PyMOL Python script that loads the backbone (N, CA, C, O; Angstrom):
from pymol import cmd

cmd.read_pdbstr("""\
ATOM      1  N   MET A   1      26.110   8.085 -13.784  1.00  0.00           N
ATOM      2  CA  MET A   1      24.727   8.472 -13.572  1.00  0.00           C
ATOM      3  C   MET A   1      24.699   9.970 -13.283  1.00  0.00           C
ATOM      4  O   MET A   1      25.351  10.452 -12.357  1.00  0.00           O
ATOM      5  N   ALA A   2      23.942  10.683 -14.083  1.00  0.00           N
ATOM      6  CA  ALA A   2      23.826  12.128 -13.912  1.00  0.00           C
ATOM      7  C   ALA A   2      22.584  12.459 -13.104  1.00  0.00           C
ATOM      8  O   ALA A   2      21.718  11.611 -12.886  1.00  0.00           O
ATOM      9  N   ASP A   3      22.515  13.696 -12.668  1.00  0.00           N
ATOM     10  CA  ASP A   3      21.319  14.145 -11.966  1.00  0.00           C
ATOM     11  C   ASP A   3      20.105  13.991 -12.879  1.00  0.00           C
ATOM     12  O   ASP A   3      20.197  14.200 -14.088  1.00  0.00           O
ATOM     13  N   LYS A   4      18.976  13.624 -12.291  1.00  0.00           N
ATOM     14  CA  LYS A   4      17.731  13.461 -13.036  1.00  0.00           C
ATOM     15  C   LYS A   4      16.650  14.306 -12.393  1.00  0.00           C
ATOM     16  O   LYS A   4      16.673  14.577 -11.192  1.00  0.00           O
ATOM     17  N   THR A   5      15.703  14.716 -13.222  1.00  0.00           N
ATOM     18  CA  THR A   5      14.545  15.421 -12.666  1.00  0.00           C
ATOM     19  C   THR A   5      13.649  14.396 -11.988  1.00  0.00           C
ATOM     20  O   THR A   5      13.784  13.192 -12.207  1.00  0.00           O
ATOM     21  N   ILE A   6      12.745  14.883 -11.174  1.00  0.00           N
ATOM     22  CA  ILE A   6      11.789  13.997 -10.507  1.00  0.00           C
ATOM     23  C   ILE A   6      10.964  13.271 -11.576  1.00  0.00           C
ATOM     24  O   ILE A   6      10.680  12.082 -11.438  1.00  0.00           O
ATOM     25  N   LYS A   7      10.587  13.972 -12.621  1.00  0.00           N
ATOM     26  CA  LYS A   7       9.784  13.376 -13.685  1.00  0.00           C
ATOM     27  C   LYS A   7      10.557  12.247 -14.370  1.00  0.00           C
ATOM     28  O   LYS A   7       9.990  11.185 -14.628  1.00  0.00           O
ATOM     29  N   GLU A   8      11.822  12.455 -14.664  1.00  0.00           N
ATOM     30  CA  GLU A   8      12.628  11.426 -15.322  1.00  0.00           C
ATOM     31  C   GLU A   8      12.738  10.176 -14.450  1.00  0.00           C
ATOM     32  O   GLU A   8      12.587   9.054 -14.936  1.00  0.00           O
ATOM     33  N   LEU A   9      13.001  10.380 -13.159  1.00  0.00           N
ATOM     34  CA  LEU A   9      13.121   9.244 -12.254  1.00  0.00           C
ATOM     35  C   LEU A   9      11.777   8.532 -12.097  1.00  0.00           C
ATOM     36  O   LEU A   9      11.723   7.302 -12.055  1.00  0.00           O
ATOM     37  N   ALA A  10      10.705   9.298 -12.010  1.00  0.00           N
ATOM     38  CA  ALA A  10       9.363   8.708 -11.880  1.00  0.00           C
ATOM     39  C   ALA A  10       9.041   7.841 -13.097  1.00  0.00           C
ATOM     40  O   ALA A  10       8.521   6.735 -12.948  1.00  0.00           O
ATOM     41  N   GLU A  11       9.344   8.332 -14.292  1.00  0.00           N
ATOM     42  CA  GLU A  11       9.093   7.558 -15.512  1.00  0.00           C
ATOM     43  C   GLU A  11       9.929   6.282 -15.534  1.00  0.00           C
ATOM     44  O   GLU A  11       9.449   5.222 -15.936  1.00  0.00           O
ATOM     45  N   GLU A  12      11.179   6.393 -15.100  1.00  0.00           N
ATOM     46  CA  GLU A  12      12.064   5.225 -15.063  1.00  0.00           C
ATOM     47  C   GLU A  12      11.538   4.152 -14.120  1.00  0.00           C
ATOM     48  O   GLU A  12      11.626   2.960 -14.414  1.00  0.00           O
ATOM     49  N   LEU A  13      10.994   4.580 -12.991  1.00  0.00           N
ATOM     50  CA  LEU A  13      10.487   3.641 -11.988  1.00  0.00           C
ATOM     51  C   LEU A  13       9.042   3.215 -12.255  1.00  0.00           C
ATOM     52  O   LEU A  13       8.561   2.254 -11.656  1.00  0.00           O
ATOM     53  N   GLY A  14       8.359   3.914 -13.135  1.00  0.00           N
ATOM     54  CA  GLY A  14       6.963   3.594 -13.415  1.00  0.00           C
ATOM     55  C   GLY A  14       6.027   4.040 -12.310  1.00  0.00           C
ATOM     56  O   GLY A  14       5.013   3.396 -12.040  1.00  0.00           O
ATOM     57  N   VAL A  15       6.379   5.156 -11.669  1.00  0.00           N
ATOM     58  CA  VAL A  15       5.548   5.712 -10.597  1.00  0.00           C
ATOM     59  C   VAL A  15       5.292   7.187 -10.896  1.00  0.00           C
ATOM     60  O   VAL A  15       5.832   7.733 -11.858  1.00  0.00           O
ATOM     61  N   SER A  16       4.483   7.817 -10.084  1.00  0.00           N
ATOM     62  CA  SER A  16       4.204   9.242 -10.275  1.00  0.00           C
ATOM     63  C   SER A  16       5.222  10.098  -9.525  1.00  0.00           C
ATOM     64  O   SER A  16       5.927   9.627  -8.632  1.00  0.00           O
ATOM     65  N   LYS A  17       5.275  11.372  -9.917  1.00  0.00           N
ATOM     66  CA  LYS A  17       6.140  12.318  -9.192  1.00  0.00           C
ATOM     67  C   LYS A  17       5.663  12.441  -7.748  1.00  0.00           C
ATOM     68  O   LYS A  17       6.471  12.570  -6.828  1.00  0.00           O
ATOM     69  N   THR A  18       4.358  12.399  -7.558  1.00  0.00           N
ATOM     70  CA  THR A  18       3.783  12.484  -6.221  1.00  0.00           C
ATOM     71  C   THR A  18       4.245  11.324  -5.355  1.00  0.00           C
ATOM     72  O   THR A  18       4.546  11.506  -4.175  1.00  0.00           O
ATOM     73  N   ALA A  19       4.304  10.126  -5.939  1.00  0.00           N
ATOM     74  CA  ALA A  19       4.751   8.950  -5.179  1.00  0.00           C
ATOM     75  C   ALA A  19       6.171   9.149  -4.681  1.00  0.00           C
ATOM     76  O   ALA A  19       6.492   8.797  -3.546  1.00  0.00           O
ATOM     77  N   ILE A  20       7.015   9.709  -5.522  1.00  0.00           N
ATOM     78  CA  ILE A  20       8.399   9.972  -5.107  1.00  0.00           C
ATOM     79  C   ILE A  20       8.415  10.998  -3.990  1.00  0.00           C
ATOM     80  O   ILE A  20       9.094  10.811  -2.980  1.00  0.00           O
ATOM     81  N   ASN A  21       7.675  12.075  -4.163  1.00  0.00           N
ATOM     82  CA  ASN A  21       7.662  13.128  -3.132  1.00  0.00           C
ATOM     83  C   ASN A  21       7.140  12.624  -1.795  1.00  0.00           C
ATOM     84  O   ASN A  21       7.593  13.078  -0.744  1.00  0.00           O
ATOM     85  N   LYS A  22       6.191  11.689  -1.819  1.00  0.00           N
ATOM     86  CA  LYS A  22       5.660  11.140  -0.567  1.00  0.00           C
ATOM     87  C   LYS A  22       6.682  10.254   0.136  1.00  0.00           C
ATOM     88  O   LYS A  22       6.683  10.165   1.363  1.00  0.00           O
ATOM     89  N   LYS A  23       7.547   9.602  -0.626  1.00  0.00           N
ATOM     90  CA  LYS A  23       8.545   8.699  -0.046  1.00  0.00           C
ATOM     91  C   LYS A  23       9.694   9.441   0.620  1.00  0.00           C
ATOM     92  O   LYS A  23      10.284   8.953   1.585  1.00  0.00           O
ATOM     93  N   VAL A  24      10.006  10.614   0.104  1.00  0.00           N
ATOM     94  CA  VAL A  24      11.209  11.334   0.538  1.00  0.00           C
ATOM     95  C   VAL A  24      10.883  12.269   1.702  1.00  0.00           C
ATOM     96  O   VAL A  24       9.980  13.101   1.615  1.00  0.00           O
ATOM     97  N   SER A  25      11.627  12.115   2.780  1.00  0.00           N
ATOM     98  CA  SER A  25      11.429  12.989   3.944  1.00  0.00           C
ATOM     99  C   SER A  25      12.020  14.373   3.658  1.00  0.00           C
ATOM    100  O   SER A  25      12.826  14.536   2.742  1.00  0.00           O
ATOM    101  N   ASP A  26      11.614  15.352   4.443  1.00  0.00           N
ATOM    102  CA  ASP A  26      12.148  16.711   4.274  1.00  0.00           C
ATOM    103  C   ASP A  26      13.663  16.730   4.447  1.00  0.00           C
ATOM    104  O   ASP A  26      14.372  17.436   3.728  1.00  0.00           O
ATOM    105  N   LYS A  27      14.145  15.957   5.397  1.00  0.00           N
ATOM    106  CA  LYS A  27      15.592  15.895   5.645  1.00  0.00           C
ATOM    107  C   LYS A  27      16.334  15.383   4.408  1.00  0.00           C
ATOM    108  O   LYS A  27      17.333  15.965   3.986  1.00  0.00           O
ATOM    109  N   ASN A  28      15.832  14.290   3.834  1.00  0.00           N
ATOM    110  CA  ASN A  28      16.470  13.724   2.648  1.00  0.00           C
ATOM    111  C   ASN A  28      16.287  14.611   1.429  1.00  0.00           C
ATOM    112  O   ASN A  28      17.166  14.678   0.570  1.00  0.00           O
ATOM    113  N   ARG A  29      15.168  15.284   1.348  1.00  0.00           N
ATOM    114  CA  ARG A  29      14.930  16.197   0.231  1.00  0.00           C
ATOM    115  C   ARG A  29      16.007  17.272   0.197  1.00  0.00           C
ATOM    116  O   ARG A  29      16.479  17.648  -0.875  1.00  0.00           O
ATOM    117  N   LYS A  30      16.395  17.766   1.366  1.00  0.00           N
ATOM    118  CA  LYS A  30      17.445  18.793   1.431  1.00  0.00           C
ATOM    119  C   LYS A  30      18.794  18.245   0.991  1.00  0.00           C
ATOM    120  O   LYS A  30      19.612  18.975   0.433  1.00  0.00           O
ATOM    121  N   LEU A  31      19.028  16.954   1.242  1.00  0.00           N
ATOM    122  CA  LEU A  31      20.303  16.336   0.875  1.00  0.00           C
ATOM    123  C   LEU A  31      20.358  15.948  -0.605  1.00  0.00           C
ATOM    124  O   LEU A  31      21.412  16.063  -1.231  1.00  0.00           O
ATOM    125  N   TRP A  32      19.250  15.494  -1.163  1.00  0.00           N
ATOM    126  CA  TRP A  32      19.251  14.885  -2.491  1.00  0.00           C
ATOM    127  C   TRP A  32      18.749  15.776  -3.612  1.00  0.00           C
ATOM    128  O   TRP A  32      19.133  15.577  -4.765  1.00  0.00           O
ATOM    129  N   PHE A  33      17.902  16.752  -3.312  1.00  0.00           N
ATOM    130  CA  PHE A  33      17.281  17.568  -4.347  1.00  0.00           C
ATOM    131  C   PHE A  33      17.994  18.913  -4.475  1.00  0.00           C
ATOM    132  O   PHE A  33      18.461  19.484  -3.489  1.00  0.00           O
ATOM    133  N   ALA A  34      18.066  19.402  -5.704  1.00  0.00           N
ATOM    134  CA  ALA A  34      18.603  20.736  -5.961  1.00  0.00           C
ATOM    135  C   ALA A  34      17.728  21.391  -7.019  1.00  0.00           C
ATOM    136  O   ALA A  34      17.138  20.709  -7.856  1.00  0.00           O
ATOM    137  N   LYS A  35      17.649  22.686  -6.977  1.00  0.00           N
ATOM    138  CA  LYS A  35      16.851  23.424  -7.949  1.00  0.00           C
ATOM    139  C   LYS A  35      17.729  23.717  -9.159  1.00  0.00           C
ATOM    140  O   LYS A  35      18.823  24.263  -9.019  1.00  0.00           O
ATOM    141  N   ASN A  36      17.256  23.359 -10.338  1.00  0.00           N
ATOM    142  CA  ASN A  36      17.970  23.622 -11.585  1.00  0.00           C
ATOM    143  C   ASN A  36      16.987  24.329 -12.508  1.00  0.00           C
ATOM    144  O   ASN A  36      16.167  23.680 -13.159  1.00  0.00           O
ATOM    145  N   GLY A  37      17.064  25.641 -12.568  1.00  0.00           N
ATOM    146  CA  GLY A  37      16.078  26.421 -13.309  1.00  0.00           C
ATOM    147  C   GLY A  37      14.755  26.353 -12.558  1.00  0.00           C
ATOM    148  O   GLY A  37      14.675  26.727 -11.387  1.00  0.00           O
ATOM    149  N   ASN A  38      13.729  25.879 -13.231  1.00  0.00           N
ATOM    150  CA  ASN A  38      12.423  25.756 -12.565  1.00  0.00           C
ATOM    151  C   ASN A  38      12.091  24.303 -12.221  1.00  0.00           C
ATOM    152  O   ASN A  38      10.940  23.972 -11.936  1.00  0.00           O
ATOM    153  N   LYS A  39      13.110  23.443 -12.250  1.00  0.00           N
ATOM    154  CA  LYS A  39      12.905  22.023 -11.955  1.00  0.00           C
ATOM    155  C   LYS A  39      13.794  21.593 -10.800  1.00  0.00           C
ATOM    156  O   LYS A  39      14.856  22.167 -10.558  1.00  0.00           O
ATOM    157  N   PHE A  40      13.333  20.569 -10.095  1.00  0.00           N
ATOM    158  CA  PHE A  40      14.156  19.938  -9.086  1.00  0.00           C
ATOM    159  C   PHE A  40      14.856  18.747  -9.713  1.00  0.00           C
ATOM    160  O   PHE A  40      14.248  17.960 -10.438  1.00  0.00           O
ATOM    161  N   VAL A  41      16.151  18.626  -9.421  1.00  0.00           N
ATOM    162  CA  VAL A  41      16.898  17.453  -9.878  1.00  0.00           C
ATOM    163  C   VAL A  41      17.347  16.668  -8.646  1.00  0.00           C
ATOM    164  O   VAL A  41      17.516  17.221  -7.559  1.00  0.00           O
ATOM    165  N   ILE A  42      17.533  15.378  -8.848  1.00  0.00           N
ATOM    166  CA  ILE A  42      17.915  14.490  -7.755  1.00  0.00           C
ATOM    167  C   ILE A  42      19.320  13.984  -8.032  1.00  0.00           C
ATOM    168  O   ILE A  42      19.614  13.494  -9.123  1.00  0.00           O
ATOM    169  N   ASN A  43      20.190  14.108  -7.026  1.00  0.00           N
ATOM    170  CA  ASN A  43      21.565  13.648  -7.211  1.00  0.00           C
ATOM    171  C   ASN A  43      21.635  12.116  -7.211  1.00  0.00           C
ATOM    172  O   ASN A  43      20.647  11.436  -6.935  1.00  0.00           O
ATOM    173  N   GLU A  44      22.821  11.591  -7.526  1.00  0.00           N
ATOM    174  CA  GLU A  44      22.993  10.141  -7.661  1.00  0.00           C
ATOM    175  C   GLU A  44      22.661   9.385  -6.373  1.00  0.00           C
ATOM    176  O   GLU A  44      22.032   8.328  -6.415  1.00  0.00           O
ATOM    177  N   THR A  45      23.081   9.926  -5.237  1.00  0.00           N
ATOM    178  CA  THR A  45      22.803   9.278  -3.953  1.00  0.00           C
ATOM    179  C   THR A  45      21.301   9.176  -3.731  1.00  0.00           C
ATOM    180  O   THR A  45      20.797   8.136  -3.309  1.00  0.00           O
ATOM    181  N   GLY A  46      20.593  10.257  -4.017  1.00  0.00           N
ATOM    182  CA  GLY A  46      19.149  10.271  -3.858  1.00  0.00           C
ATOM    183  C   GLY A  46      18.457   9.312  -4.806  1.00  0.00           C
ATOM    184  O   GLY A  46      17.500   8.637  -4.424  1.00  0.00           O
ATOM    185  N   GLN A  47      18.935   9.247  -6.043  1.00  0.00           N
ATOM    186  CA  GLN A  47      18.340   8.328  -7.021  1.00  0.00           C
ATOM    187  C   GLN A  47      18.459   6.884  -6.550  1.00  0.00           C
ATOM    188  O   GLN A  47      17.497   6.120  -6.619  1.00  0.00           O
ATOM    189  N   LYS A  48      19.631   6.521  -6.076  1.00  0.00           N
ATOM    190  CA  LYS A  48      19.839   5.146  -5.597  1.00  0.00           C
ATOM    191  C   LYS A  48      18.932   4.843  -4.411  1.00  0.00           C
ATOM    192  O   LYS A  48      18.334   3.769  -4.338  1.00  0.00           O
ATOM    193  N   ALA A  49      18.832   5.790  -3.483  1.00  0.00           N
ATOM    194  CA  ALA A  49      18.001   5.590  -2.291  1.00  0.00           C
ATOM    195  C   ALA A  49      16.528   5.474  -2.664  1.00  0.00           C
ATOM    196  O   ALA A  49      15.824   4.606  -2.149  1.00  0.00           O
ATOM    197  N   ILE A  50      16.066   6.331  -3.542  1.00  0.00           N
ATOM    198  CA  ILE A  50      14.657   6.315  -3.944  1.00  0.00           C
ATOM    199  C   ILE A  50      14.337   5.030  -4.695  1.00  0.00           C
ATOM    200  O   ILE A  50      13.292   4.420  -4.470  1.00  0.00           O
ATOM    201  N   LYS A  51      15.236   4.618  -5.587  1.00  0.00           N
ATOM    202  CA  LYS A  51      15.027   3.359  -6.316  1.00  0.00           C
ATOM    203  C   LYS A  51      14.904   2.195  -5.342  1.00  0.00           C
ATOM    204  O   LYS A  51      14.047   1.327  -5.508  1.00  0.00           O
ATOM    205  N   SER A  52      15.759   2.180  -4.328  1.00  0.00           N
ATOM    206  CA  SER A  52      15.702   1.073  -3.366  1.00  0.00           C
ATOM    207  C   SER A  52      14.399   1.100  -2.577  1.00  0.00           C
ATOM    208  O   SER A  52      13.877   0.044  -2.221  1.00  0.00           O
ATOM    209  N   MET A  53      13.865   2.287  -2.298  1.00  0.00           N
ATOM    210  CA  MET A  53      12.582   2.391  -1.593  1.00  0.00           C
ATOM    211  C   MET A  53      11.471   1.709  -2.397  1.00  0.00           C
ATOM    212  O   MET A  53      10.655   0.970  -1.846  1.00  0.00           O
ATOM    213  N   PHE A  54      11.454   1.965  -3.688  1.00  0.00           N
ATOM    214  CA  PHE A  54      10.412   1.382  -4.528  1.00  0.00           C
ATOM    215  C   PHE A  54      10.664  -0.087  -4.797  1.00  0.00           C
ATOM    216  O   PHE A  54       9.708  -0.849  -4.938  1.00  0.00           O
ATOM    217  N   LEU A  55      11.912  -0.513  -4.874  1.00  0.00           N
ATOM    218  CA  LEU A  55      12.211  -1.928  -5.069  1.00  0.00           C
ATOM    219  C   LEU A  55      11.749  -2.746  -3.876  1.00  0.00           C
ATOM    220  O   LEU A  55      11.221  -3.845  -4.042  1.00  0.00           O
ATOM    221  N   VAL A  56      11.944  -2.220  -2.675  1.00  0.00           N
ATOM    222  CA  VAL A  56      11.499  -2.905  -1.463  1.00  0.00           C
ATOM    223  C   VAL A  56       9.977  -2.999  -1.463  1.00  0.00           C
ATOM    224  O   VAL A  56       9.422  -4.052  -1.150  1.00  0.00           O
ATOM    225  N   ASP A  57       9.295  -1.904  -1.811  1.00  0.00           N
ATOM    226  CA  ASP A  57       7.826  -1.911  -1.862  1.00  0.00           C
ATOM    227  C   ASP A  57       7.324  -2.918  -2.887  1.00  0.00           C
ATOM    228  O   ASP A  57       6.367  -3.647  -2.627  1.00  0.00           O
ATOM    229  N   ASN A  58       7.969  -2.963  -4.058  1.00  0.00           N
ATOM    230  CA  ASN A  58       7.541  -3.900  -5.101  1.00  0.00           C
ATOM    231  C   ASN A  58       7.779  -5.339  -4.680  1.00  0.00           C
ATOM    232  O   ASN A  58       6.960  -6.214  -4.960  1.00  0.00           O
ATOM    233  N   ALA A  59       8.898  -5.589  -4.008  1.00  0.00           N
ATOM    234  CA  ALA A  59       9.184  -6.952  -3.550  1.00  0.00           C
ATOM    235  C   ALA A  59       8.139  -7.388  -2.526  1.00  0.00           C
ATOM    236  O   ALA A  59       7.661  -8.521  -2.570  1.00  0.00           O
ATOM    237  N   ASN A  60       7.784  -6.496  -1.608  1.00  0.00           N
ATOM    238  CA  ASN A  60       6.765  -6.818  -0.606  1.00  0.00           C
ATOM    239  C   ASN A  60       5.407  -7.040  -1.256  1.00  0.00           C
ATOM    240  O   ASN A  60       4.666  -7.936  -0.852  1.00  0.00           O
ATOM    241  N   LEU A  61       5.076  -6.235  -2.253  1.00  0.00           N
ATOM    242  CA  LEU A  61       3.800  -6.382  -2.956  1.00  0.00           C
ATOM    243  C   LEU A  61       3.765  -7.718  -3.686  1.00  0.00           C
ATOM    244  O   LEU A  61       2.757  -8.424  -3.647  1.00  0.00           O
ATOM    245  N   ASN A  62       4.867  -8.067  -4.353  1.00  0.00           N
ATOM    246  CA  ASN A  62       4.916  -9.344  -5.071  1.00  0.00           C
ATOM    247  C   ASN A  62       4.758 -10.515  -4.107  1.00  0.00           C
ATOM    248  O   ASN A  62       4.060 -11.481  -4.417  1.00  0.00           O
ATOM    249  N   ARG A  63       5.398 -10.440  -2.942  1.00  0.00           N
ATOM    250  CA  ARG A  63       5.251 -11.509  -1.953  1.00  0.00           C
ATOM    251  C   ARG A  63       3.802 -11.627  -1.514  1.00  0.00           C
ATOM    252  O   ARG A  63       3.277 -12.731  -1.373  1.00  0.00           O
ATOM    253  N   LYS A  64       3.163 -10.495  -1.302  1.00  0.00           N
ATOM    254  CA  LYS A  64       1.767 -10.496  -0.868  1.00  0.00           C
ATOM    255  C   LYS A  64       0.881 -11.092  -1.955  1.00  0.00           C
ATOM    256  O   LYS A  64       0.002 -11.905  -1.666  1.00  0.00           O
ATOM    257  N   LEU A  65       1.109 -10.691  -3.205  1.00  0.00           N
ATOM    258  CA  LEU A  65       0.299 -11.203  -4.302  1.00  0.00           C
ATOM    259  C   LEU A  65       0.499 -12.701  -4.479  1.00  0.00           C
ATOM    260  O   LEU A  65      -0.467 -13.423  -4.730  1.00  0.00           O
ATOM    261  N   VAL A  66       1.713 -13.177  -4.356  1.00  0.00           N
ATOM    262  CA  VAL A  66       1.980 -14.608  -4.473  1.00  0.00           C
ATOM    263  C   VAL A  66       1.266 -15.344  -3.352  1.00  0.00           C
ATOM    264  O   VAL A  66       0.689 -16.408  -3.580  1.00  0.00           O
ATOM    265  N   GLY A  67       1.295 -14.796  -2.152  1.00  0.00           N
ATOM    266  CA  GLY A  67       0.602 -15.397  -1.014  1.00  0.00           C
ATOM    267  C   GLY A  67      -0.898 -15.457  -1.249  1.00  0.00           C
ATOM    268  O   GLY A  67      -1.539 -16.456  -0.925  1.00  0.00           O
ATOM    269  N   GLU A  68      -1.461 -14.395  -1.811  1.00  0.00           N
ATOM    270  CA  GLU A  68      -2.894 -14.363  -2.091  1.00  0.00           C
ATOM    271  C   GLU A  68      -3.261 -15.417  -3.129  1.00  0.00           C
ATOM    272  O   GLU A  68      -4.289 -16.082  -3.002  1.00  0.00           O
ATOM    273  N   LYS A  69      -2.432 -15.572  -4.150  1.00  0.00           N
ATOM    274  CA  LYS A  69      -2.714 -16.566  -5.186  1.00  0.00           C
ATOM    275  C   LYS A  69      -2.686 -17.966  -4.606  1.00  0.00           C
ATOM    276  O   LYS A  69      -3.535 -18.795  -4.938  1.00  0.00           O
ATOM    277  N   SER A  70      -1.719 -18.238  -3.743  1.00  0.00           N
ATOM    278  CA  SER A  70      -1.628 -19.588  -3.186  1.00  0.00           C
ATOM    279  C   SER A  70      -2.784 -19.866  -2.229  1.00  0.00           C
ATOM    280  O   SER A  70      -3.200 -21.017  -2.095  1.00  0.00           O
ATOM    281  N   LYS A  71      -3.306 -18.855  -1.571  1.00  0.00           N
ATOM    282  CA  LYS A  71      -4.441 -19.049  -0.673  1.00  0.00           C
ATOM    283  C   LYS A  71      -5.702 -19.389  -1.455  1.00  0.00           C
ATOM    284  O   LYS A  71      -6.490 -20.237  -1.036  1.00  0.00           O
ATOM    285  N   THR A  72      -5.890 -18.727  -2.591  1.00  0.00           N
ATOM    286  CA  THR A  72      -7.119 -18.926  -3.350  1.00  0.00           C
ATOM    287  C   THR A  72      -7.029 -20.097  -4.316  1.00  0.00           C
ATOM    288  O   THR A  72      -8.045 -20.529  -4.859  1.00  0.00           O
ATOM    289  N   LYS A  73      -5.859 -20.600  -4.529  1.00  0.00           N
ATOM    290  CA  LYS A  73      -5.666 -21.676  -5.490  1.00  0.00           C
ATOM    291  C   LYS A  73      -6.475 -22.919  -5.137  1.00  0.00           C
ATOM    292  O   LYS A  73      -7.027 -23.572  -6.023  1.00  0.00           O
ATOM    293  N   ASN A  74      -6.549 -23.247  -3.865  1.00  0.00           N
ATOM    294  CA  ASN A  74      -7.219 -24.471  -3.438  1.00  0.00           C
ATOM    295  C   ASN A  74      -8.689 -24.290  -3.088  1.00  0.00           C
ATOM    296  O   ASN A  74      -9.367 -25.258  -2.743  1.00  0.00           O
ATOM    297  N   HIS A  75      -9.182 -23.076  -3.174  1.00  0.00           N
ATOM    298  CA  HIS A  75     -10.584 -22.820  -2.854  1.00  0.00           C
ATOM    299  C   HIS A  75     -11.442 -22.968  -4.094  1.00  0.00           C
ATOM    300  O   HIS A  75     -11.059 -22.549  -5.186  1.00  0.00           O
ATOM    301  N   LYS A  76     -12.608 -23.569  -3.912  1.00  0.00           N
ATOM    302  CA  LYS A  76     -13.542 -23.725  -5.015  1.00  0.00           C
ATOM    303  C   LYS A  76     -14.236 -22.395  -5.254  1.00  0.00           C
ATOM    304  O   LYS A  76     -14.635 -21.718  -4.306  1.00  0.00           O
ATOM    305  N   ASN A  77     -14.375 -22.033  -6.472  1.00  0.00           N
ATOM    306  CA  ASN A  77     -15.070 -20.816  -6.834  1.00  0.00           C
ATOM    307  C   ASN A  77     -16.550 -20.988  -6.498  1.00  0.00           C
ATOM    308  O   ASN A  77     -17.189 -21.919  -6.988  1.00  0.00           O
ATOM    309  N   THR A  78     -17.089 -20.117  -5.684  1.00  0.00           N
ATOM    310  CA  THR A  78     -18.484 -20.251  -5.245  1.00  0.00           C
ATOM    311  C   THR A  78     -19.458 -19.960  -6.373  1.00  0.00           C
ATOM    312  O   THR A  78     -20.648 -20.259  -6.269  1.00  0.00           O
ATOM    313  N   ASN A  79     -18.947 -19.375  -7.455  1.00  0.00           N
ATOM    314  CA  ASN A  79     -19.815 -19.092  -8.595  1.00  0.00           C
ATOM    315  C   ASN A  79     -19.913 -20.274  -9.552  1.00  0.00           C
ATOM    316  O   ASN A  79     -20.708 -20.244 -10.491  1.00  0.00           O
ATOM    317  N   GLN A  80     -19.121 -21.305  -9.327  1.00  0.00           N
ATOM    318  CA  GLN A  80     -19.172 -22.463 -10.198  1.00  0.00           C
ATOM    319  C   GLN A  80     -20.421 -23.286  -9.895  1.00  0.00           C
ATOM    320  O   GLN A  80     -20.819 -23.449  -8.742  1.00  0.00           O
ATOM    321  N   VAL A  81     -21.006 -23.785 -10.934  1.00  0.00           N
ATOM    322  CA  VAL A  81     -22.175 -24.643 -10.785  1.00  0.00           C
ATOM    323  C   VAL A  81     -21.721 -26.070 -11.035  1.00  0.00           C
ATOM    324  O   VAL A  81     -21.084 -26.366 -12.046  1.00  0.00           O
ATOM    325  N   SER A  82     -22.053 -26.943 -10.107  1.00  0.00           N
ATOM    326  CA  SER A  82     -21.653 -28.339 -10.305  1.00  0.00           C
ATOM    327  C   SER A  82     -22.502 -28.938 -11.407  1.00  0.00           C
ATOM    328  O   SER A  82     -23.620 -28.496 -11.673  1.00  0.00           O
ATOM    329  N   GLU A  83     -21.940 -29.958 -12.043  1.00  0.00           N
ATOM    330  CA  GLU A  83     -22.662 -30.605 -13.136  1.00  0.00           C
ATOM    331  C   GLU A  83     -23.889 -31.319 -12.595  1.00  0.00           C
ATOM    332  O   GLU A  83     -23.855 -31.934 -11.529  1.00  0.00           O
ATOM    333  N   VAL A  84     -24.955 -31.225 -13.341  1.00  0.00           N
ATOM    334  CA  VAL A  84     -26.204 -31.857 -12.951  1.00  0.00           C
ATOM    335  C   VAL A  84     -26.631 -32.759 -14.097  1.00  0.00           C
ATOM    336  O   VAL A  84     -26.641 -32.343 -15.255  1.00  0.00           O
ATOM    337  N   ASN A  85     -26.980 -33.981 -13.772  1.00  0.00           N
ATOM    338  CA  ASN A  85     -27.510 -34.868 -14.808  1.00  0.00           C
ATOM    339  C   ASN A  85     -28.934 -34.458 -15.079  1.00  0.00           C
ATOM    340  O   ASN A  85     -29.797 -34.566 -14.208  1.00  0.00           O
ATOM    341  N   TYR A  86     -29.174 -34.003 -16.243  1.00  0.00           N
ATOM    342  CA  TYR A  86     -30.488 -33.495 -16.616  1.00  0.00           C
ATOM    343  C   TYR A  86     -31.128 -34.462 -17.597  1.00  0.00           C
ATOM    344  O   TYR A  86     -30.562 -34.770 -18.645  1.00  0.00           O
ATOM    345  N   SER A  87     -32.272 -34.920 -17.256  1.00  0.00           N
ATOM    346  CA  SER A  87     -33.009 -35.764 -18.184  1.00  0.00           C
ATOM    347  C   SER A  87     -34.306 -35.048 -18.508  1.00  0.00           C
ATOM    348  O   SER A  87     -35.133 -34.819 -17.626  1.00  0.00           O
ATOM    349  N   PRO A  88     -34.479 -34.704 -19.743  1.00  0.00           N
ATOM    350  CA  PRO A  88     -35.678 -33.942 -20.121  1.00  0.00           C
ATOM    351  C   PRO A  88     -36.921 -34.781 -19.918  1.00  0.00           C
ATOM    352  O   PRO A  88     -36.903 -36.005 -20.047  1.00  0.00           O
ATOM    353  N   LEU A  89     -37.989 -34.096 -19.601  1.00  0.00           N
ATOM    354  CA  LEU A  89     -39.287 -34.775 -19.429  1.00  0.00           C
ATOM    355  C   LEU A  89     -39.830 -35.164 -20.796  1.00  0.00           C
ATOM    356  O   LEU A  89     -39.706 -34.406 -21.758  1.00  0.00           O
ATOM    357  N   SER A  90     -40.426 -36.334 -20.878  1.00  0.00           N
ATOM    358  CA  SER A  90     -40.959 -36.804 -22.166  1.00  0.00           C
ATOM    359  C   SER A  90     -42.338 -36.293 -22.408  1.00  0.00           C
ATOM    360  O   SER A  90     -42.935 -36.592 -23.442  1.00  0.00           O
TER     361      SER A  90
END
""", "prot")
cmd.dss("prot")
cmd.show_as("cartoon", "prot")
cmd.util.cbc("prot")
cmd.orient("prot")
């Protein structure tokens, strides 16, 4: 695994560059990021750590979404109209 730019890692993870920058503390930024020309690159240690940050977030989101689906599964949709026997007037 070679150093990657923030943009490359963001595309790989399906997130924005801003999302990555918000996750990384200043302390870790000094350890993992280096300037290469006019771009920042992230070393292998940083890439692994950042990937794990997003994997944990995605796992938690999936658990929450699954929980939400199971909660609503047994509830009747309030927009549903029950069947009515309609007999037209003669």
